[in-house]
C-alpha positions in Angstrom: -51.1 12.9 3.3 -51.3 16.7 3.4 -54.4 18.7 4.3 -54.7 20.1 0.8 -55.1 16.6 -0.7 -57.7 15.3 1.7 -60.9 13.9 0.1 -63.1 16.6 1.6 -60.9 19.3 0.2 -60.9 17.8 -3.2 -64.6 17.4 -3.1 -65.0 21.1 -2.1 -62.7 22.1 -5.1 -64.8 20.0 -7.4 -68.1 21.6 -6.2 -66.6 25.1 -6.5 -65.4 24.4 -10.0 -68.8 23.0 -11.2 -70.7 25.8 -9.6 -68.4 28.4 -11.2 -68.8 26.7 -14.6 -72.5 26.5 -14.3 -72.8 30.1 -13.2 -70.7 31.2 -16.2 -72.8 29.3 -18.6 -76.0 30.6 -17.1 -74.7 34.2 -17.3 -73.5 33.7 -20.9 -76.8 32.1 -22.0 -78.8 35.0 -20.4 -76.7 37.9 -21.9 -75.9 36.5 -25.4 -78.0 37.3 -28.4 -79.7 34.3 -29.9 -78.0 32.7 -32.9 -80.0 33.0 -36.1 -79.2 29.8 -37.9 -80.7 31.1 -41.2 -78.0 33.8 -41.4 -75.0 31.7 -40.6 -72.7 30.9 -43.5 -72.6 27.2 -44.5 -69.6 25.3 -43.0 -69.3 23.0 -46.0 -70.9 24.1 -49.3 -69.6 21.2 -51.4 -72.1 20.6 -54.2 -74.8 23.0 -52.9 -74.2 25.8 -55.4 -73.5 28.2 -52.6 -70.2 30.0 -52.1 -68.8 29.7 -48.6 -68.4 33.2 -47.1 -66.2 32.1 -44.2 -62.8 30.6 -44.5 -59.2 31.2 -43.9 -58.1 34.8 -43.7 -55.4 34.4 -46.3 -57.8 32.9 -48.8 -57.8 34.7 -52.1 -60.9 36.8 -52.9 
């Protein structure tokens, strides 16, 4: 068994990973503008009478 695969080294890598991920998510949450769900286009507009404004970029207009 090598030193890089010891249980304490793996645990340290896991802790660093999760702390990094949580830090990124906290930073993203604090700096992003809130999502206004009323202004979002519907994902599926089947039968609602609304036209979907999103879609594939090659979709005919």
